[in-house]
C-alpha positions in Angstrom: 0.0 0.1 0.1 1.4 3.4 -0.8 0.6 6.5 1.2 0.2 9.8 -0.4 2.1 12.8 0.7 -0.6 15.3 1.0 -1.2 16.7 4.3 -4.9 16.0 4.2 -5.1 13.0 2.3 -7.3 10.4 4.0 -6.8 6.4 4.0 -9.9 4.6 4.0 -10.4 1.2 5.3 -10.2 -0.1 1.7 -6.8 1.7 1.2 -8.0 4.2 -1.3 -7.0 8.0 -0.4 -9.3 10.7 -0.8 -7.9 14.4 -0.5 -9.5 17.6 1.2 -10.6 19.9 -1.6 -11.7 22.7 0.6 -9.7 25.9 0.0 -7.8 26.9 3.3 -8.3 23.7 5.1 -4.7 22.6 5.4 -3.8 26.1 6.9 -6.7 25.9 9.3 -6.6 22.3 10.4 -2.9 21.7 10.5 -0.7 24.8 10.2 -2.6 26.8 12.9 -2.9 24.0 15.6 0.6 23.4 14.9 1.6 27.1 15.3 -0.6 27.1 18.8 1.0 23.9 20.1 4.5 25.4 19.3 3.7 28.6 20.8 2.4 27.0 24.0 5.3 24.8 24.3 7.7 27.5 24.0 5.9 29.5 26.5 5.9 26.6 28.9 9.3 24.9 28.6 11.9 26.7 26.4 14.6 29.4 27.4 17.7 30.5 26.1 19.0 30.4 29.6 19.7 26.3 28.6 21.9 27.5 26.1 24.1 29.9 28.0 27.6 29.1 29.4 26.2 29.5 33.0 23.8 26.6 32.7 26.4 24.5 30.6 29.3 24.6 33.5 26.5 24.5 36.2 27.7 28.0 37.4 24.3 29.4 37.5 21.0 27.1 37.8 17.3 28.3 38.3 15.9 28.4 42.0 13.4 25.2 41.9 11.5 26.6 44.8 10.9 29.8 43.3 10.4 28.6 39.9 7.7 25.9 40.9 5.6 28.6 42.4 5.8 31.0 39.4 3.2 31.5 37.0 3.8 32.6 33.0 0.7 34.5 31.0 2.1 33.4 27.7 2.0 29.8 28.8 -1.5 30.1 30.1 -2.6 31.7 27.1 -1.0 29.0 24.8 -2.6 26.2 26.7 -6.1 28.0 27.0 -6.0 28.7 22.9 -5.3 24.8 22.6 -8.5 24.0 24.4 -10.4 26.4 22.6 -9.5 25.1 19.4 -9.8 21.8 20.2 -13.5 22.4 21.6 -14.0 24.1 18.2 -12.9 21.2 16.3 -14.7 18.8 18.5 -17.8 20.8 17.5 -17.2 21.0 14.2 -18.3 18.2 11.6 -15.4 16.2 10.6 -14.9 15.0 6.8 -13.4 11.9 7.7 -15.0 8.6 8.3 -15.0 8.1 12.3 -15.9 5.5 14.8 -15.6 6.5 18.4 -14.2 3.8 20.5 -16.3 4.6 23.6 -14.1 2.4 25.9 -11.0 4.2 25.5 -12.7 7.5 25.5 -14.5 6.8 28.6 -11.0 5.5 30.2 -9.3 8.8 29.1 -12.3 11.1 30.3 -12.3 9.3 33.6 -8.5 9.8 33.8 -8.7 13.6 33.4 -11.9 13.7 35.6 -9.8 12.0 38.4 -7.1 14.8 38.0 -9.7 17.4 38.6 -11.5 15.7 41.2 -8.3 15.3 43.2 -8.6 19.2 44.1 -11.2 18.0 46.8 -8.5 16.0 49.0 -5.7 18.3 47.9 -3.9 20.6 50.7 -4.2 23.6 48.2 -7.1 23.0 46.0 -6.6 26.5 44.1 -3.1 24.8 43.1 -4.2 21.8 42.2 -7.3 22.8 40.0 -4.7 25.3 38.3 -2.3 22.7 37.3 -5.1 20.2 36.6 -6.4 22.5 33.7 -2.9 22.2 31.6 -3.9 18.3 30.9 -7.5 19.3 30.5 -6.4 21.9 27.7 -4.2 19.3 26.0 -6.6 16.8 26.1 -9.3 18.8 24.3 -6.9 20.2 21.8 -5.6 16.5 21.1 -9.4 15.4 20.7 -10.2 18.3 18.3 -7.2 17.5 16.0 -7.7 14.0 16.3 -11.3 14.1 15.0 -10.1 16.1 12.0 -6.5 14.4 11.2 -5.8 11.1 9.6 -3.1 9.3 11.5 -0.4 10.5 9.0 -0.7 13.9 9.9 0.1 13.3 13.6 3.6 12.0 12.1 4.1 15.1 10.1 3.0 17.4 13.0 5.8 15.6 15.3 8.3 15.9 12.4 7.6 19.6 11.9 7.3 20.6 15.6 10.4 18.6 16.9 12.9 19.6 14.0 11.9 23.5 14.7 12.6 22.7 18.4 15.7 21.3 17.2 16.9 23.9 14.8 16.2 26.8 17.2 18.3 24.9 20.0 21.4 24.6 17.5 20.9 28.4 16.6 20.8 29.5 20.1 23.7 27.4 21.4 25.9 28.6 18.4 24.7 32.2 19.3 26.2 31.4 22.9 29.3 29.7 21.7 28.1 26.6 23.5 27.6 24.1 20.8 29.7 21.0 21.1 31.8 23.0 23.9 33.2 21.6 26.8 34.3 18.3 28.5 30.9 17.3 29.5 28.9 18.9 26.9 24.9 17.6 26.6 23.0 18.9 24.2 19.8 20.8 24.9 19.5 24.0 23.2 16.5 26.0 24.7 15.5 22.8 26.8 17.2 20.9 29.5 18.6 18.1 27.8 16.5 15.4 29.1 13.4 17.3 27.8 15.3 17.9 24.5 16.1 14.2 24.4 12.5 13.6 24.1 12.1 15.7 21.1 15.1 14.0 19.3 13.6 10.3 20.2 10.2 11.4 18.7 11.9 12.9 15.7 13.2 9.4 14.9 10.1 7.5 15.6 7.8 9.9 13.3 10.5 10.1 10.6 10.8 6.3 10.5 7.0 5.8 10.2 6.9 8.4 7.1 9.8 6.6 5.6 8.1 3.3 5.9 4.8 5.1 4.4 6.6 6.5 1.6 6.4 4.0 -1.6 10.0 3.3 -3.1 10.9 4.3 -6.5 8.4 7.3 -7.2 8.9 9.1 -3.9 12.6 8.0 -3.4 13.4 11.8 -2.3 10.8 11.8 0.0 12.2 8.6 1.5 15.8 10.1 1.8 14.5 13.2 3.5 12.6 10.9 6.2 16.0 9.0 6.5 17.9 12.0 7.0 15.5 13.5 9.6 15.9 10.2 11.6 19.8 10.0 11.5 19.7 13.8 12.5 17.2 13.0 15.5 19.4 10.1 16.6 22.8 11.9 16.4 21.4 14.7 18.5 19.7 12.2 21.0 23.1 10.8 21.8 24.8 14.6 22.2 22.0 15.1 24.6 23.6 12.2 26.7 20.0 11.5 28.2 20.8 7.6 28.9 17.1 7.2 30.1 15.8 8.4 26.8 18.3 6.6 24.9 17.3 3.4 26.4 13.8 3.9 26.1 14.0 4.9 22.6 15.7 1.8 21.5 13.2 -0.3 23.1 10.4 1.8 21.5 12.4 1.3 18.2 12.7 -2.2 18.6 8.7 -2.3 19.0 8.4 -0.3 16.1 10.4 -2.6 13.9 8.8 -5.8 15.3 5.2 -4.5 14.4 6.2 -4.5 10.7 8.9 -7.4 10.8 7.8 -11.0 9.4 8.1 -13.7 11.9 11.2 -15.2 10.4 12.9 -12.0 10.4 12.2 -11.7 14.1 13.3 -15.4 15.0 16.7 -14.3 12.8 17.2 -11.2 15.0 16.2 -12.9 18.2 18.8 -15.7 17.5 21.5 -13.0 16.6 20.9 -11.4 19.9 21.1 -14.3 21.9 24.4 -15.3 20.0 25.7 -12.0 20.4 24.7 -12.1 24.2 26.4 -15.3 24.7 29.6 -14.2 23.1 29.7 -10.8 25.1 29.1 -12.9 28.3 32.1 -15.3 27.7 34.3 -12.1 26.8 33.2 -10.4 29.9 34.2 -13.5 31.9 37.8 -13.7 30.2 38.7 -9.8 30.4 36.7 -9.0 33.3 38.8 -5.7 34.3 38.9 -4.3 30.8 35.4 -5.3 29.9 34.0 -3.8 33.1 35.5 -0.5 32.2 34.3 -0.3 28.8 30.9 -1.1 30.0 31.1 1.9 32.6 32.3 4.2 29.9 29.3 3.1 27.6 26.8 3.5 30.4 28.2 6.9 31.1 27.7 7.9 27.5 30.7 10.6 28.1 29.7 12.1 31.3 32.1 12.4 33.9 30.5 10.5 37.0 31.4 8.3 39.9 30.5 4.8 40.1 28.6 5.2 43.3 26.7 7.7 41.2 25.7 5.2 38.7 24.6 2.8 41.3 22.2 5.2 42.7 20.8 6.0 39.3 22.5 9.2 39.2 20.9 10.0 42.8 17.4 8.7 42.1 17.4 5.9 44.6 17.7 8.4 47.7 14.8 10.4 46.2 12.6 7.3 45.4 13.2 6.3 49.1 12.2 9.5 50.6 9.4 10.0 48.4 7.8 6.4 49.1 7.6 7.6 52.7 4.9 10.2 51.4 3.4 8.0 49.2 2.5 5.5 52.1 0.8 8.2 53.9 -1.7 8.6 51.2 -1.4 5.6 48.9 -4.9 5.4 47.4 -5.6 9.6 46.4 -2.4 11.0 46.8 -2.1 14.6 47.5 -3.9 16.2 44.8 -2.7 16.7 41.1 0.2 19.1 41.2 -0.1 20.0 45.0 2.6 17.8 46.4 5.7 19.8 45.0 5.2 23.3 46.9 8.2 25.6 47.3 8.0 24.6 51.0 8.3 20.8 50.1 11.1 21.6 47.4 13.1 23.4 50.0 12.6 20.8 52.7 13.7 17.7 50.2 16.9 20.2 49.1 18.0 20.1 53.0 17.8 16.3 53.0 19.9 15.6 49.8 21.9 18.8 49.4 20.4 19.6 46.4 16.9 21.0 44.5 14.7 18.9 42.7 10.8 19.5 42.0 9.6 15.9 40.9 10.2 12.3 41.8 12.2 11.2 38.9 9.8 8.4 38.0 6.3 8.6 36.2 4.9 6.0 38.6 5.9 7.5 41.7 5.1 10.9 40.4 1.6 10.0 39.8 1.0 8.1 43.1 2.0 11.2 45.0 -0.3 13.1 42.7 -3.5 11.1 42.3 -2.7 7.9 44.2 -2.8 4.1 43.2 -6.4 4.7 41.5 -5.0 7.3 39.3 -2.1 5.4 38.3 -4.2 2.5 37.5 -6.4 4.5 35.4 -3.6 5.9 33.2 -1.5 2.4 32.9 -4.5 0.9 31.6 -5.4 3.6 29.2 -1.9 3.4 27.6 -1.7 -0.5 27.6 -5.1 -0.3 25.9 -4.3 2.3 23.2 -1.1 0.5 22.4 -3.3 -2.7 22.0 -5.5 -0.8 19.7 -2.8 0.6 17.6 -1.2 -2.8 17.0 -4.5 -4.2 16.0 -5.3 -1.4 13.6 -1.9 -1.5 11.8 -2.4 -5.3 11.1 -5.9 -4.3 9.7 -4.8 -1.4 7.6 -1.1 -1.3 7.2 -0.8 2.1 8.0 2.6 2.6 9.5 1.5 5.6 11.4 -0.2 3.3 13.8 3.2 2.0 14.5 4.4 5.4 15.7 1.4 5.3 17.9 2.4 2.4 19.5 5.9 3.2 19.8 5.4 6.4 21.5 3.4 5.1 23.9 6.0 2.0 24.7 8.5 5.1 25.0 6.5 6.8 27.6 5.7 3.7 29.7 9.6 2.6 29.8 11.0 6.3 30.0 8.6 6.7 32.9 10.6 4.2 35.0 13.4 6.4 35.7 11.8 10.1 34.8 8.7 12.1 35.3 8.7 14.1 31.7 5.6 12.4 30.6 3.1 13.5 33.3 4.8 16.9 34.2 3.3 18.7 31.1 5.2 19.7 27.8 5.8 17.9 24.7 5.9 14.5 26.2 2.7 14.2 27.7 1.0 16.3 24.7 2.4 13.7 22.3 1.2 10.7 24.3 -2.0 12.0 24.6 -2.6 12.9 20.9 -1.6 9.3 20.2 -4.4 8.4 22.6 -7.0 10.8 20.9 -6.0 9.3 17.8 -6.8 5.8 18.7 -10.3 7.1 20.5 -11.3 8.4 16.9 -9.4 5.7 14.3 -8.7 2.7 16.0 -12.1 1.1 15.1 -11.0 1.5 11.4 -9.6 -1.9 11.7 -13.0 -3.5 12.1 -13.9 -2.5 8.4 -10.9 -3.7 6.9 
């Protein structure tokens, strides 16, 4: 099956494409939301401070206790605009053939409803309500776009957005003279390197999907473009030095590949990996000292760290130990969405560990702090069910966009073990919600094939 490169081409269940003929529809339904998302994310996450020499050499870092209590008017306007345009798109009639997956929609609505309800038992109800509005606005925007976009458009959206962020980040570092400079260099651009790494991983996965969805031969130039974008994204991902995101990306890429691979190919790769693992084990035993040092350097990814720091997962284990005590006090309901990390708590934790942090460095622990075991169960079930629907839709339609959705959700699940980015707002959580929203409106196409 070949996939048309137009932004508004729709793939029917039979594989025949139709193109939207409404003048200006492409501008209103694709580029306008893209600009709004870019504006909201820039206001929420991006700052040229991350490209300055002060941040790069750690001589200047923001005061998290002050930062977490702050508020940004552009950020609020950006997310409110997203929610407004999403609501407008939900009310507007879609030209696409859609069948709602009511089970997944109910799960998503219950999850966001639980976020809003958590303000009832939160210590600071106003703060909890305020911080719950952002995921609500993102979900509204995601649902509205999913109603009017076909799956491939989300891949194009991801490439356009992330490549813009990465280009801006490179230019910012070049302007400050910090690009590829310093012994402990980590590419971040206008973001913290850990956040920028998620953009790189998303760019790679979306480019891989577009590469697979472009027919060979007649569109060879398009395939070359997507391949180049994949390579650029992967190189910049390595330059971020984010081990958590790199590991999660490799797992997600493996899932992406396995969904499109034949069974013999999977067996051959599995056999090769087992053979390589056995050979590596023998080599490690025979050359214990040298191989252990080489493995340590590989895990460090060019970062200067003590072995003890790696053993504690870069300081995460002490954080988790302390956070677990607070989770045990409110295991089912949590402290209210966004209400746990107050300036006072950030300062209290900084006195314990002698450095500041404002999240639990784990999606699962952060969710338990915010909305408890009930909220965590809702979130995990929603993601697992969406991933299952994506795999089923790909088998029925052969549209590689569904492989992208599944890979992004796997990325979120694996990444969540060691970091909180996918539940703290920003591009990671936005992309995951958009993938889930796509499955709400498009997963049932598989039943018509």
